[in-house]
C-alpha positions in Angstrom: 14.7 -8.2 9.5 17.5 -9.1 7.1 19.9 -12.0 6.9 23.3 -12.4 8.7 25.0 -11.7 5.4 23.2 -8.3 5.3 24.5 -7.6 8.8 28.0 -8.5 7.9 28.1 -6.3 4.9 26.5 -3.3 6.6 28.7 -3.6 9.7 31.9 -3.5 7.8 30.9 -0.6 5.5 32.2 2.7 6.9 28.9 4.7 6.9 28.9 8.1 8.5 25.4 9.2 9.3 24.5 12.7 8.1 22.2 13.3 11.1 20.7 11.6 14.1 17.0 11.6 14.6 14.5 10.4 17.2 12.0 7.6 16.7 9.3 10.2 16.8 10.9 12.1 13.9 11.2 8.8 12.0 7.5 8.0 12.4 6.4 11.5 11.5 8.6 11.7 8.5 7.4 8.3 7.1 3.8 9.1 7.8 4.2 12.6 6.4 5.6 11.4 3.1 2.6 9.1 2.8 0.1 11.9 3.6 -0.9 10.5 7.0 0.7 13.1 9.4 -0.3 15.4 10.9 -3.6 14.9 9.2 -5.3 14.7 5.8 -4.0 17.4 3.4 -5.8 16.3 0.2 -9.4 16.3 -0.8 -11.6 15.3 -3.8 -10.5 13.8 -7.1 -7.5 16.2 -7.3 -6.5 14.9 -3.8 -6.7 11.4 -5.0 -4.3 12.3 -7.8 -1.9 13.8 -5.3 -2.2 10.8 -3.0 -1.3 8.4 -5.9 1.8 10.5 -6.7 2.9 10.5 -3.0 2.1 6.9 -2.1 3.9 5.6 -5.2 2.4 2.1 -4.9 -1.0 1.0 -3.3 -1.6 -2.7 -3.1 -4.8 -4.0 -4.6 -6.7 -6.7 -2.8 -10.3 -7.7 -3.8 -11.4 -8.5 -0.2 -14.1 -6.0 0.7 -15.3 -5.8 4.3 -15.6 -2.0 4.7 -13.9 -1.2 1.4 -11.1 -2.8 -0.6 -7.5 -2.2 0.5 -6.9 0.6 -2.1 -10.1 2.4 -1.0 -9.0 2.3 2.7 -5.5 3.6 1.8 -6.9 6.5 -0.1 -9.8 7.3 2.3 -7.2 7.5 5.1 -5.4 10.3 3.1 -8.1 12.1 1.1 -11.1 13.9 2.5 -14.3 13.0 0.7 -12.8 10.0 -1.1 -15.1 7.9 -3.3 -14.2 4.9 -5.3 -15.5 6.4 -8.6 -12.8 9.1 -8.2 -10.1 6.5 -8.4 -11.8 4.7 -11.3 -11.9 8.0 -13.3 -8.2 8.5 -12.8 -7.3 4.9 -13.6 -9.6 4.2 -16.6 -10.4 7.5 -18.2 -7.6 10.0 -17.3 -4.9 7.3 -17.2 -2.9 9.0 -14.5 -2.1 5.6 -12.9 -2.1 2.0 -13.7 -2.4 -1.5 -12.1 0.4 -3.9 -12.4 2.7 -6.5 -10.8 2.7 -10.0 -9.3 1.4 -8.5 -6.1 -1.0 -6.1 -7.9 -0.5 -2.5 -7.0 -1.7 0.9 -8.3 1.2 3.0 -9.5 1.4 6.6 -10.7 1.9 6.9 -14.5 5.5 8.2 -14.2 6.6 4.8 -12.9 5.7 3.0 -16.2 9.0 3.6 -18.0 11.0 2.2 -15.1 8.8 -0.9 -14.9 9.0 -1.4 -18.6 12.8 -1.1 -18.4 12.8 -3.7 -15.7 10.8 -6.2 -17.7 13.0 -5.7 -20.8 16.3 -5.8 -19.1 15.7 -8.3 -16.2 12.9 -10.4 -17.6 10.1 -12.2 -15.7 10.4 -14.9 -13.1 11.8 -18.0 -14.7 8.6 -20.0 -14.3 6.7 -17.5 -16.5 9.4 -17.4 -19.1 9.3 -21.2 -19.3 5.5 -21.1 -19.6 5.8 -18.5 -22.4 8.1 -20.8 -24.4 5.8 -23.8 -24.0 2.7 -21.9 -25.1 4.2 -19.4 -27.6 1.4 -20.1 -30.2 -1.4 -19.3 -27.7 0.4 -16.1 -26.5 0.8 -14.9 -30.1 -2.9 -15.6 -30.8 -4.1 -13.7 -27.8 -1.7 -10.9 -28.8 -3.3 -10.7 -32.3 -6.8 -10.9 -30.8 -6.2 -7.8 -28.7 -4.6 -6.0 -31.6 -7.7 -6.7 -33.7 -10.5 -6.6 -31.2 -9.5 -4.2 -28.5 -10.1 -4.7 -24.7 -10.4 -8.4 -23.8 -10.6 -10.2 -20.5 -10.4 -13.8 -19.2 -14.1 -14.4 -19.8 -13.6 -13.9 -23.5 -11.8 -17.2 -23.4 -14.1 -19.3 -21.3 -14.2 -21.9 -24.1 -10.4 -22.1 -24.3 -8.0 -24.8 -23.2 -8.7 -25.5 -19.6 -5.9 -25.4 -17.0 -5.6 -25.3 -13.2 -4.0 -22.0 -12.1 -5.3 -19.3 -9.8 -4.2 -16.7 -12.3 -6.7 -18.0 -14.9 -8.8 -21.0 -15.8 -7.7 -21.3 -19.4 -4.4 -21.1 -21.2 -5.6 -18.0 -23.0 -6.4 -16.3 -19.7 -2.9 -17.1 -18.6 -1.5 -15.7 -21.8 -3.4 -12.5 -21.1 -1.8 -12.4 -17.6 1.6 -13.0 -19.1 1.2 -10.2 -21.6 0.2 -8.0 -18.7 3.2 -8.9 -16.7 5.3 -8.1 -19.8 3.6 -4.7 -19.9 2.5 -5.3 -23.5 -1.0 -4.8 -22.2 -2.5 -3.0 -19.2 -5.9 -2.8 -17.7 -8.3 -0.8 -19.8 -11.1 -1.1 -17.3 -12.7 -3.6 -14.8 -16.0 -5.3 -14.9 -16.3 -5.8 -11.2 -13.0 -7.5 -10.3 -12.5 -8.8 -13.8 -9.7 -7.0 -15.7 -10.1 -6.0 -19.3 -6.8 -5.5 -21.1 -5.7 -3.4 -24.1 -2.4 -2.6 -25.7 -0.2 -0.5 -23.4 0.7 1.9 -26.2 -2.9 2.5 -27.0 -3.6 3.4 -23.4 -0.4 5.3 -22.4 1.6 5.9 -25.6 5.1 4.7 -26.2 7.1 4.1 -23.0 10.5 4.7 -24.5 13.7 2.8 -24.7 14.9 0.8 -21.6 17.5 2.1 -19.3 20.9 0.4 -18.9 20.4 -2.8 -16.8 22.5 -1.5 -13.9 20.7 1.9 -14.0 17.4 0.0 -14.0 18.4 -1.8 -10.8 19.5 1.5 -9.1 16.5 3.5 -10.1 14.2 0.7 -8.9 16.0 0.7 -5.6 15.7 4.4 -5.2 12.0 4.2 -6.0 11.5 1.5 -3.4 13.5 3.3 -0.7 11.6 6.5 -1.5 8.3 4.6 -1.1 9.5 3.4 2.4 10.7 6.9 3.3 13.3 5.8 5.8 14.6 2.3 6.0 17.5 0.6 7.8 18.6 -3.0 7.3 14.9 -3.8 7.3 14.5 -2.0 3.9 17.0 -4.3 2.2 14.4 -7.1 1.9 12.1 -4.8 -0.2 14.8 -4.3 -2.9 14.7 -6.2 -6.2 17.7 -7.6 -8.0 18.0 -9.5 -11.3 18.0 -12.7 -9.3 14.4 -12.1 -8.2 12.4 -15.1 -9.1 15.6 -17.1 -9.7 16.8 -17.3 -6.1 16.9 -13.9 -4.3 20.3 -12.6 -3.1 20.2 -10.6 0.1 23.9 -9.8 -0.3 23.3 -8.4 -3.8 20.5 -6.2 -2.4 22.8 -4.8 0.3 25.4 -4.1 -2.3 22.9 -2.0 -4.4 22.1 0.0 -1.2 25.7 0.6 -0.5 26.5 1.7 -4.1 23.7 4.3 -3.9 25.1 5.5 -0.6 28.6 5.9 -2.2 27.1 7.8 -5.1 25.3 10.2 -2.7 21.8 9.3 -4.0 21.0 8.0 -0.5 22.0 9.7 2.7 22.7 7.7 5.9 20.7 8.7 9.0 21.1 7.4 12.5 17.8 6.6 14.2 17.7 6.5 17.9 18.0 3.0 19.3 18.9 1.4 15.9 22.2 -0.4 15.4 22.3 0.0 11.7 22.0 3.3 9.8 18.8 4.1 8.0 18.8 5.8 4.6 16.8 8.6 3.0 16.8 9.7 -0.6 18.9 12.9 -1.0 15.9 14.7 -2.5 13.8 14.0 0.6 16.5 15.2 3.0 15.2 18.8 3.4 11.8 17.5 4.5 13.5 15.2 7.1 15.6 18.1 8.4 12.4 20.2 8.8 10.6 17.5 10.7 13.7 16.8 12.9 13.8 20.5 13.8 10.3 20.2 15.2 8.7 22.1 12.3 6.0 21.2 9.8 6.8 21.3 6.0 4.6 23.8 4.3 3.2 21.3 1.9 2.1 19.0 4.8 -0.3 21.4 6.4 -3.6 19.5 7.2 -7.0 20.5 6.0 -8.3 20.6 9.6 -6.6 21.2 12.9 -9.0 18.7 14.7 -7.4 15.4 15.5 -9.0 12.3 13.9 -8.5 8.6 14.5 -7.5 7.3 11.1 -8.5 3.7 10.3 -5.6 2.3 8.3 -5.8 -0.3 5.5 -4.5 -3.8 6.4 -1.8 -3.7 3.6 -0.8 0.0 4.0 2.9 0.4 3.6 3.3 1.9 7.1 2.0 -1.2 8.8 2.3 -4.2 6.4 5.0 -6.8 6.5 5.6 -6.2 10.2 6.5 -2.6 9.7 4.0 -1.7 12.4 6.5 -3.2 14.8 9.6 -1.5 13.5 8.0 2.0 13.3 5.5 2.0 16.1 6.4 -1.0 18.4 2.9 -2.2 17.6 2.0 -5.8 16.8 -0.3 -6.0 13.9 -1.5 -9.3 12.3 -3.6 -9.5 9.2 -5.4 -12.7 10.1 -8.0 -13.0 7.3 -6.3 -16.1 5.9 -5.7 -17.8 9.3 -8.1 -20.5 10.7 -10.4 -18.9 13.2 -8.8 -21.0 16.0 -5.4 -19.5 15.3 -6.4 -15.8 15.2 -5.2 -13.6 18.0 -7.7 -10.8 17.4 -10.2 -11.3 14.6 -11.0 -12.0 11.0 -10.6 -8.4 9.7 -8.9 -6.0 12.2 -7.6 -2.6 11.3 -5.0 -0.4 13.1 -6.1 2.9 14.5 -3.7 5.8 13.9 -3.9 8.9 16.1 -1.3 11.6 15.4 1.9 9.7 15.0 1.0 6.7 17.1 -0.9 3.5 16.7 -3.3 3.5 19.6 -5.3 0.4 19.0 -7.1 -1.9 16.6 -10.7 -2.5 15.8 -12.8 -5.1 14.0 -15.5 -3.6 11.7 -18.0 -5.2 9.4 -21.2 -4.3 7.4 -24.3 -6.0 8.6 -26.1 -7.8 5.8 -29.5 -6.5 5.0 -29.5 -2.9 6.1 -25.7 -2.2 5.7 -25.2 -0.9 9.3 -21.6 -0.4 10.2 -20.8 -2.8 13.1 -17.8 -2.1 15.3 -17.5 -5.6 16.8 -14.5 -5.1 19.1 -11.7 -2.7 19.8 -8.3 -3.4 21.5 -6.4 -0.4 23.0 -2.7 -0.2 23.6 -1.5 -0.1 27.2 -1.2 3.5 28.5 -3.5 5.1 25.9 -5.7 7.6 27.8 -9.1 6.7 26.3 -10.6 10.1 27.2 -8.3 11.6 24.5 -9.5 9.1 21.9 -13.3 9.7 22.1 -13.6 12.7 19.9 -11.0 11.7 17.3 -12.5 8.2 17.0 -16.0 9.6 16.6 -14.7 11.7 13.7 -13.0 8.7 12.1 -16.1 6.5 12.5 -18.4 9.1 11.0 -16.1 9.5 8.0 -16.1 5.7 7.5 -19.9 5.5 7.8 -20.3 8.4 5.4 -18.1 6.8 2.8 -20.0 3.5 3.1 -23.3 5.3 3.0 -24.7 3.7 6.2 -27.0 5.6 8.6 -26.2 3.4 11.6 -23.0 2.7 13.6 -23.5 -0.1 16.1 -20.9 -0.1 18.9 -19.9 -3.5 20.3 -17.1 -4.4 22.8 -15.0 -1.3 22.2 -13.9 -0.5 25.8 -15.2 0.4 29.2 -18.8 1.3 29.5 -18.1 5.0 30.2 -15.9 5.2 27.1 -18.6 3.6 24.9 -21.3 5.8 26.3 -19.3 9.0 25.6 -18.5 7.8 22.1 -22.2 7.1 21.5 -23.0 10.6 22.7 -20.5 12.1 20.2 -21.9 10.0 17.3 -25.4 11.2 18.1 -28.5 9.5 16.7 -26.7 7.3 14.2 -25.0 5.3 17.0 -26.7 2.3 18.6 -25.7 -0.4 21.2 -26.5 -4.1 21.0 -29.1 -3.6 23.7 -31.0 -1.2 21.4 -32.3 -4.0 19.2 -31.2 -7.1 17.1 -27.6 -7.2 15.9 
């Protein structure tokens, strides 16, 4: 990942790594920061709050096969997770908010930084042009929210029609623009439909913006902290004031180097990597503990029993080809590919066991009775399936419990003896295709 100019800049910068770590330490540290290693350490609504604070950003996607992306992310980290717990935290307690061009759920403490970004760096040029062209409509929608309270796109179904996937009317697009400007945020949702209200009514005043350069640096530190450890690969995640106006990879590399020179980032040599990774200085003690083969006290899991964790397709530890860089694991989210071009299947999730991705599986809910169907599973070469049976049974039971389904139907998930042993572990709720209609 990264451009040739990134490589040129990084290769000529005299970076002296603070420490050298193995690939195993890298994986465990990244997973541990995200609450995924060595096992779940949070539970209940309080655990959801802790997970939101640790994850920093959870991508929202409305697709729901066995749960939406945010649900899968939180369920992989929080024992006993239920969607209503997240809704309470988002829409009643306001400990987090939804925002961004690629919508994500963020902890409340990120709001001042995002507001500073919008005020000092602006929006992508196309939206600033749109705002100038439709200033009267934007102002009218702004006044409507001020006077009437929470409003959504459907409140403007009789507005001026337009063709845009962000909204079907100009008024709906004005709502979206005000949201991107952080003048409004999501008050609640009716299904997937967002209802907006003024940000200060929901969260109070966010305060004055930071200096523009400080905004860039703080944003970079947030992003690199979200990644945990990142080498040249992490540069592509950074934002600059050119975003939306022609991204500059060289500028992003310069921000990274400036933070290294300031000591806010610490260089780390990862086994087998040509370019040094970076870690935030505040996270260095955790990395040193993991590198020493020890477990940070705050990472102790709720249970010592290993469980196969079924990861969300857009989880930060696997998305955007990070599965390959961290785990040497090829993961493709193929939902939007034509069926003829899919390598595995429509909706396939990675299976995490300990600090390794051991396989992938294709789940779905059967229409009618809501049975959980495990269509297929693909296992990585060299994975001893005998060690997977019990952890996978725990993971599937947890998924079925969250979905409220009494039946788990096992399809083509491996050799017959493996499937039979898994069925035995799952007990009476497990069935095979031969047991009846699928």
